[in-house]
C-alpha positions in Angstrom: 22.9 -43.1 10.8 20.0 -40.8 10.0 20.1 -37.3 11.6 17.1 -36.2 13.6 15.5 -33.0 12.7 14.5 -30.4 15.3 10.8 -29.4 14.9 11.3 -26.3 16.9 14.2 -25.2 14.8 12.3 -25.9 11.6 9.3 -23.8 12.9 11.7 -21.0 13.9 13.2 -21.0 10.4 9.8 -20.9 8.7 8.7 -18.0 11.0 11.8 -16.0 10.2 11.3 -16.5 6.5 7.6 -15.4 6.7 8.7 -12.2 8.6 11.4 -11.3 6.1 9.0 -12.0 3.2 6.4 -9.6 4.8 9.0 -6.8 5.0 10.3 -7.6 1.5 6.7 -7.2 0.1 6.5 -3.8 1.8 9.8 -2.8 0.3 8.7 -4.0 -3.2 5.5 -2.0 -2.8 7.6 1.1 -2.8 7.1 2.1 0.9 9.9 4.5 2.0 9.3 3.3 5.6 9.1 -0.4 4.8 11.2 -1.4 7.8 8.4 -0.3 10.2 4.7 -1.3 10.2 2.0 -2.0 12.7 1.7 -5.6 14.0 -1.7 -5.8 12.4 -0.1 -5.0 9.0 2.7 -7.5 9.6 0.1 -10.2 10.2 -1.8 -9.1 7.1 1.3 -9.5 5.0 2.2 -12.8 6.5 -1.3 -14.1 5.9 -1.1 -12.8 2.3 1.9 -15.1 1.9 0.5 -18.0 3.9 -3.3 -18.1 4.6 -2.9 -20.9 7.0 -0.6 -18.9 9.4 -1.5 -19.2 13.0 0.5 -17.9 15.9 0.0 -21.0 18.0 1.9 -23.1 15.4 4.9 -21.1 16.5 4.3 -21.3 20.3 2.6 -17.9 20.6 -1.0 -16.9 21.4 -1.1 -13.4 19.8 0.8 -11.6 17.0 2.5 -9.5 19.6 3.8 -12.6 21.5 4.9 -14.0 18.1 6.9 -10.9 17.4 8.6 -11.0 20.9 9.9 -14.5 20.1 12.4 -12.9 17.6 14.1 -10.0 19.5 17.2 -10.3 17.3 15.1 -9.7 14.2 12.2 -7.5 15.3 11.8 -4.5 17.7 8.3 -4.2 19.2 7.1 -0.7 20.2 3.9 -1.4 22.2 3.8 2.2 23.6 2.2 3.4 20.3 -1.4 2.7 19.3 -1.6 0.5 17.5 1.7 -1.2 18.4 4.4 -1.1 15.8 7.2 -3.5 14.9 10.5 -2.6 13.2 12.9 -4.9 11.3 16.3 -4.9 13.1 18.3 -6.8 10.6 17.7 -9.4 7.9 19.1 -11.0 4.8 16.9 -8.8 2.5 19.2 -7.4 -0.2 18.2 -3.9 -1.4 19.0 -3.4 -5.1 21.4 -0.6 -5.8 20.4 2.2 -8.3 17.1 0.6 -9.1 13.6 2.0 -8.8 10.7 0.0 -7.6 7.9 -0.6 -10.1 4.2 -1.2 -9.9 1.8 -2.6 -12.5 -1.6 -1.5 -13.4 -4.3 -2.8 -15.8 -4.6 -0.9 -19.1 -7.1 2.0 -18.3 -9.5 1.1 -21.2 -9.7 -2.6 -20.0 -10.0 -1.6 -16.4 -12.9 0.7 -17.1 -14.5 -2.0 -19.2 -14.8 -4.3 -16.2 -15.4 -2.0 -13.3 -17.4 0.8 -14.8 -20.8 -0.6 -13.8 -22.3 2.7 -12.7 -22.3 4.6 -16.0 -24.6 2.2 -17.8 -22.1 2.1 -20.8 -21.4 -1.0 -22.8 -17.8 -1.7 -23.7 -17.0 -3.2 -27.1 -13.7 -4.8 -28.1 -12.7 -3.4 -31.5 -9.7 -5.5 -31.9 -7.3 -3.0 -30.3 -9.1 -1.3 -27.5 -12.2 -1.3 -25.3 -14.6 1.3 -26.7 -17.6 2.6 -24.6 -20.9 3.0 -26.3 -24.3 4.2 -25.0 -26.7 2.9 -27.6 -26.4 -0.7 -28.7 -29.3 -2.3 -30.7 -30.2 -6.0 -30.1 -28.8 -6.8 -33.5 -25.5 -5.2 -32.8 -25.3 -6.9 -29.4 -25.2 -10.3 -31.2 -22.4 -9.3 -33.5 -20.2 -7.2 -31.4 -17.6 -8.5 -28.8 -19.0 -7.1 -25.6 -16.6 -7.1 -22.6 -17.9 -8.5 -19.3 -18.6 -5.4 -17.2 -19.2 -6.3 -13.6 -22.7 -6.1 -12.2 -23.3 -4.6 -8.7 -24.2 -8.1 -7.4 -21.0 -9.6 -8.7 -18.9 -6.9 -7.1 -20.8 -7.5 -3.8 -19.8 -11.2 -4.0 -16.2 -10.2 -4.5 -16.4 -8.0 -1.5 -18.0 -10.7 0.7 -15.3 -13.2 -0.5 -12.6 -10.7 0.4 -14.1 -10.2 3.9 -14.2 -13.9 4.5 -10.5 -14.2 3.6 -9.4 -11.3 6.0 -11.9 -11.9 8.8 -9.1 -13.3 11.1 -7.2 -10.0 10.7 -10.0 -7.8 12.1 -12.1 -10.0 14.4 -10.3 -8.7 17.5 -10.7 -5.1 16.4 -14.4 -4.0 16.7 -13.8 -0.7 15.0 -12.2 -2.2 12.0 -14.8 -4.9 11.8 -17.6 -2.4 11.9 -15.8 -0.2 9.3 -15.4 -3.2 6.9 -19.1 -4.2 7.2 -20.2 -0.6 6.5 -17.9 -0.6 3.4 -19.7 -3.7 2.1 -23.3 -2.8 3.1 -23.1 0.8 1.7 -20.9 -0.2 -1.3 -18.3 2.4 -0.4 -14.9 3.2 -2.0 -11.6 1.7 -0.9 -10.7 4.7 1.3 -13.5 3.7 3.6 -11.8 0.4 4.5 -9.5 0.1 7.5 -6.1 1.3 6.4 -4.6 -2.1 7.0 -6.9 -3.7 4.4 -6.8 -1.2 1.6 -3.7 -2.6 -0.1 -4.9 -6.1 0.2 -8.3 -5.2 -1.3 -6.6 -3.3 -4.2 -4.4 -6.3 -4.9 -7.4 -8.7 -4.7 -9.5 -6.5 -7.0 -6.8 -6.2 -9.6 -6.2 -10.0 -9.6 -9.9 -10.7 -10.1 -10.2 -8.1 -12.9 -7.1 -9.7 -14.7 -8.6 -13.2 -14.3 -11.9 -12.0 -15.7 -10.3 -10.4 -18.7 -8.0 -13.3 -19.4 -11.0 -15.8 -19.2 -13.0 -13.6 -21.6 -10.3 -13.3 -24.2 -9.8 -17.1 -24.1 -13.6 -17.7 -24.5 -13.6 -15.4 -27.5 -10.6 -17.2 -29.1 -8.6 -14.0 -29.0 -5.0 -13.4 -27.9 -4.5 -11.4 -24.8 -4.0 -7.7 -25.8 -0.5 -6.3 -25.5 0.1 -4.2 -22.4 -2.9 -5.7 -20.5 -0.7 -5.1 -17.4 1.4 -1.9 -17.7 4.5 -1.4 -15.5 5.2 2.0 -14.2 7.9 3.4 -11.9 7.0 4.5 -8.4 7.9 8.2 -8.2 8.3 9.8 -4.8 10.0 12.9 -3.6 13.3 12.5 -1.8 13.0 13.5 1.8 15.7 15.9 3.0 16.3 16.6 6.7 16.0 20.1 8.3 19.6 20.1 9.3 20.7 19.3 5.7 18.6 22.2 4.4 19.9 24.5 7.1 23.5 23.8 6.2 22.8 24.3 2.5 21.1 27.7 3.2 24.1 28.9 5.3 26.5 28.0 2.6 24.4 29.9 0.1 24.3 33.0 2.3 28.1 32.9 2.6 28.6 33.2 -1.2 25.7 35.6 -2.0 26.3 39.2 -3.1 24.8 42.1 -1.2 22.2 42.6 -3.9 21.2 38.9 -3.7 20.9 39.1 0.1 18.6 42.1 -0.2 16.3 40.1 -2.5 15.9 37.2 -0.1 12.3 36.9 1.2 12.5 35.4 4.7 9.4 34.2 6.6 8.5 36.9 9.2 8.1 34.3 11.9 11.6 33.1 11.3 13.0 36.7 11.4 11.2 37.3 14.8 12.6 34.1 16.3 16.1 34.9 15.1 15.9 38.5 16.3 14.6 37.4 19.7 17.6 35.1 20.2 20.3 37.4 18.6 19.6 40.6 20.6 20.7 40.5 24.3 17.9 41.3 26.7 15.2 40.9 24.1 12.1 39.2 25.6 10.4 37.0 23.0 6.6 37.2 23.0 4.7 33.9 23.6 2.8 32.6 20.6 -0.7 34.0 20.5 0.0 36.8 22.9 -0.8 40.4 21.9 
């Protein structure tokens, strides 16, 4: 006897997998706050995994309604603007004693493709991309010239990107206007809406790698070593104020008189401490003379 599958259960399982993959991508990107993101970023990351994602396929009309269908997995904070969503629990396993890594294209090869403003020509010398200003017609036929982007080609890449993410910003007039201004004025990545910057950087890097790989194949050359370089994500460890306060108190307890006299305390902190330590002392309000 054949068991019947439950379509609703299957959809629920697929939705949960997409949600966890979205947060896993944020974790792998090295975000210290990867468990929390705006609902727009969540949808961006889900669409990055599955371009055909639509809330109605999971019984919801909006991304917020989609999030509310999984209260055991997600916590929605719609009091903030834009609304944020946090991961309650999941099967994501965080590696112990490992450091996240990112990859970047070799700087000489990256410049050879995207440096369209300088007017330089980039030549492959067998080991690296070398920029040159003056290249005679004769040299142009004998040298291996890397395929630097034209302004028009980059415009096409930007328009293709916008077409792919249009569903993410169509309900946000500000983001839509900002993205079109980015294209029309050929602005840098920082002028994109924050929710699209990582997606554009990933798209641009993918296209540059594809362009380089195709060129080396056309030239009958092996791909150079280290075309993609892996580098660790370095970030400062965040220490809470209470932890620092306890450490300072322990230091004071073991300091000599001479060391105590050499301590340079912030005047504002001394005034606050003096105002609370001396009975009857009235503290002045900030800004009052």
